N, C-alpha and C positions, 0 to 999 in steps of 0.2 A: 641423490641427496640422501643424507643420513638423518633419520628421524629418531629423536630421543624417546626413551621408554617412559620417562616421567611425564605424567599428563600435563602439568603446567608448562614445562619446557616444550613439549609437543605442541601445545596450543600457540606458543610464541613463534615456533618455527613454521607451523602450517599457516597461520594468519600472515606472517611476513611473506611467505611464498605466494600466497593468494594475492596479496596486495601488490607485490612487485613483479611476478612472473606469469600468473595464471588468471584466466578470465572465469574460471569455474572450479570447483572442487573436483568434478569429474576429469577435467584436463589435468590437474595435478596428479591424480591417482593414476591416470592412464600414462602420462609421461614418465612417472617414477616406478610404474609397475608394482604398486603397493596395493594392500587390501584396504580399500576405503571403509568398509564395514568395521574393520579393527580400529581404525582411527576414530570413526564416529562413536563407537562404544567406549573407547578409552576417554575421549573428550566428554561424553555424556556422564561419565563417572564424576566429573567436576562441574557438571551442570552447564556445560557449553554445547551448543547445537548450531548446525550450519544454517546461515541465513543466505539463501541464494541471491536474493535481491541486493544485499550489501556485500556479497561474495566473501564472508568471513564467519568464523564461529564466534557466537555471542552468548 
């Protein structure tokens, strides 16, 4: 999967993937072999944080 650099676009792609394909953020990170900390930091820049209970960034 190709992840955009823009945080707002990244939010959309990640939340869509979490909703449609992955049961957790860890599963998304592992399956795509990406740096989860980098995604968390980039989305924190726009004040979005992962909610494990809802399985999405809010």
